[in-house]
N, C-alpha and C positions, 0 to 999 in steps of 0.2 A: 375418701369417706363414701359409703354406700348407705342408702336409704331404702328401706322397704316400705314401699305405700301401699296401703289397702284401701280399697271401697268395695262394697257390694252392688253400688247402683248401675255399672254396666250389665249386670247380670239380669236386669229385667225393670229397673227403676230409673231410667232416664230422664224422665219429664218432670223434672225438680230442680230446684235450686242446690240441692246438696249435690247432685251430679255436676253441676255447672260450677260450682266452687272446687270440687274435687279436680274436674278437667283443668280449670285454670291453675289451680296449686302446681298439678303436675307437670303442665307445661313450663311454669314459672321455674320449678327447680331443674328442669333439661336445659334450662338457655344457657348455662354455664358449663364449664368442662371440669370444674372443681368438685364436681358431685356425681356419683354414679347412681342411677335409681331402678331399682326393679319394682315390678309391680305385681299384685295379687299371687300368682303361683310362679311369677319369673324368677324367683330365687330368694335368697336370704341377703340382710343387710346387717351394718353396725347399729342402726336405729330403726326402730318401727314407728310408721305414722300411719295412723287409719282415719278417715273420714266417716265411717259407718259404724253401726253400733250392733249389728245382729251376730249370730253364732261365728263367723267368719272372723270376726275381731278377735273374738276369745280365742278361737283355733289357732289362728296364724300369730299372734301375740304370745303365746305360751312360751317361747323361748328368748324372749325379750326384757325379762323383769329388769327392771331399772332402766330400760331405755324405751319405754312405751310411749308416744305422743299419741293424743286424741284430740281432734277437732270437733268441738261441740257445737253441732249446728242446730240440734232439738234440744228443747227442755220440754218437761212434762206440759206445759202449757200450749204447746204447740199442737196438742192432739184436740183442743177445743175448737170444733168447726171444721176439723179435718177427718174425723173418723166419727160413725154412729155409736151410741152409747159410751161417749168419752168419760162422762162423769163416772160410769160404773168401773171403766177401768183404770182411773186416774190413781188409786193406790198400787194398783200393779205397775203403772208407768213409771211412779215415783220410786218404788222400790228396785225397779229394772236399771232407771238411769242412773240411780245412785251407783249400782254396781258399776255400771259402764264407765262412770266419772273415776271409779275408787281404783278400777281395773289399770288405769292410765298412771303413768308416774308424771305426766304433765298433762294437763288438760288446757286446751287452746279455747279461750272463750272470746268470740268472735264479736262480743259486744258487752256493754257493762250489765245489760240485763241477764245474759247467759252467765256470766261470773257470780252475778248476785243468787241467780236459780240453783247453780253450783253449792253455794254456800249455803243456801237455804235447806238444800236435802241434807247437809251434814256430812256431804263427801269430803273424806280426807285425802286431798290430793292438791299438787302444785297447781296453781293457777296462773296462766300467762296470757294476758290481753293482746289479741291479735287480729286485724279485721282480714276478712277477704280481700284478695287481690283482684283489681280489674285489669286487663290486657287491653288498656284505651285504643292500640292501634287495631285490634280486631273490630271494634264498634265504630271506628271513625267514618262519619259521612263522606260519602260520595254521591253524586248525581246520577252516575252509573248504577250504584247501589239502589237509589232511589227509584230509578225506572224499572230494574228487575224485580224489586219489592213489589212495586203497585202491579206489575204484571201478574207476579205470582198471587196477590191477593185478589185479582180481578178487580181493580179499581181504576178506571178511567178518568180523563179530566183533571181539574184542579180540586177535587172533593178535599176539605178538610178531614184529616183523619185523626180519631182518637183511639190510640191502643189501650187494651188492658192485658196483661200478661200474668198467668198463674193456672193452677189447678182449678178444675171445676167443682170447688167446694164453697161452703158458707163461709170458712175463714178468710178466703181470698177475695171476698168482696163483689162476687160476680153479679148478685142480685141488685145491688147498690149500682154497678157499672150500667145495667140494664135502666135503671131508674133515671139515670142521667141521659141514656141513649133515647128515652122516650121523650125526654123534657127539650131533646135538642134534634129535632127530626132533619135541621137541614145540614148537619154532620154526619160524617161516616163512622162508625165504631165497630172495632175489629178486636174479639178477644181470642187470646193465643194461648192455648193450653188445653190439657185434656183431663185425664183420670187415670194416673198411673197405678192407684190402689185399686182400681177397678169397682168391684161392688163393695168394698170397704169404703167407699169415699162417703164421706158425709153429703146428706141432702140429694142422693142420686135422683130419686123420684121428683121432688120438689123441684129442684133445678133444671132437670130435663123438661118439665112441665113448663117452667118459665121460659126457658129457650124457645121451645115450641110456639109460644105466643109472643116472641120478641118482634119488634116493628122491622121494616123492609131495610132499614138503613143500619142494621146490624148482621155481622157475620161472625161464625165462629170457625177456625181453621183446625181446631183438634191441636194435638201434640205435633211439633215440629222440631226436626234435628237441631243441633246446637249451630250446625253451619248454615243454615237457613235464616237464624236470627239477625244477623246484622243488615240483611238486605229488608226484613220486615221492621225494624226499628226505621231505617232510611225512610221507609215507605209512609211513615208515620209523622204528624205535625205535633204530637205530644202525646203522653203517657198518664193515665188515671191509675194510681195506686191505692184502691181501698181497702186493703187488707186490714183486718181486725188485730193481728197478732203476727209479728215479725221478730228476727234476731238480727240478721245483717242480710237484708234479701237482695239478690243479685238484678234482677229485672229492671227494677228503677235506675240503679248504677248504669248498667249497660245503656239503657235509654238515655241517661245523661250524657255518657260518654260519647254518644251518637250525636248530642246537641239539642236533644228534644228537652222541652218543657216538662217538668215531671211535679204533679200534684200528689202528694201523699195525704192519706189520712192522719189527723192529728193525734199520734201516739207518743207516750211518756220514752218508749224505746227509742224511738227516732231522735228526740229531744237528748238523750243521754249519749246517743251513738256519732251523732255527726256535729263536725266541728264548724261547719259554715251553714248559713242560711238556706232554707229551702220552701217551698210552697206547699202549703197544708190546708186542708178542710178538714172541721168537725162535725159534717153534715152532709146529707146528700144534696142539700140546697146549696152550701157552699162550693161542693164540685161542681153543679150545674153553673153557677155565678163565676166561679173562675175559669171554667173551661169557656164559658161564652165571651168572657174578658179576653182571653187568651186568642180567641177567634177574631174578635173586633177592635183590638187596640194593639197595634203595631209595636208600640213603644214598651207596653208591658211585654209582650211577647219575647222582643229581644233582650230586656231585663232578666225573664225567666230563664233564657238560654244561658245567660251569663252565670247565674244561679247554680244551673247544672256544670258548667264547666268548672266552679270553682268547688262543688259539692264533691265530685269524682278526684280531685286533687289527694283526699285524706286516704285514697286507697293505691297509692302508689306502689306498683308491683316491685320495683327495685330495693325499696324500702323494706317490704315484707318479706322478701327473699334474705337481706343481710340478717333480719331478725332471727328468720327459721334457720340459717345457717349458724348462728352464735347458739340457739337452742341445742341443737343437733351436736354441736361440739361439747357443749357443757355436760350433755348427758354421756357423752364417750369418755370425757375426762373423769367423770365421778365414777 
């Protein structure tokens, strides 16, 4: 069997979770010899599977009627806090994404919230629930990674390092991250991420001004290539993930796979998505309180690491690969 995988992020939009999920899925498909994979312009296959939703998706999928798979990483609500004037573009987003979902014969919903969003749009397509895979071996902590990561980030000594990972937009909670950093000057705070959408990013002027006023215990790396991220996570002591809207975010799972305690914003999407308990904060004050406790209470820190270990088990790549293979075979048979 041959699968034609398509994604537009390699053409210039690498600094986001969709690209990471695409790379992880591609590597997963290539792990065994039971499947041939062609990518973008690399040829044709028996089944078509796209991770992006631009014109390339419609063009490349035109020959695969009845055999199109689309992984839905984005829903209309993802535009809130991501792009300026999102309220004015929401009707167009809803119309376009409905067309995207309906073009596929099967939509893979990476979370219950995504599945519900597809239904709410009235898209007539088959929906399959399947989370993003997490390649745990890539993120596994080693002391060597920690040393190299701290050298990359310019961190010396035994500073307690709080990481934030995501685009520099309001939806990702970067301003809340800075509020926490201001309240805990004794810790180091590092935000990893940039603006893959450039001037179309929400809060460009506002967030840039806030970054310029950031205290001395905060640093910004900009966008980093995926191969540098294992060292970044290993250099940290915890991850704050204050995003206001997510579907199946990769950064907190990557940090958890590295053994870091992760503090999520308390969102209903996570309550529906995760099978196991996780640390959550409903306000900036709670983020501050939990961060301080993780810094000061070794027993609490150890329990938080255990939560991360259990959380990531739900995203076992071998189980996900088997489900993908079954899906592909079902489309060929039909």
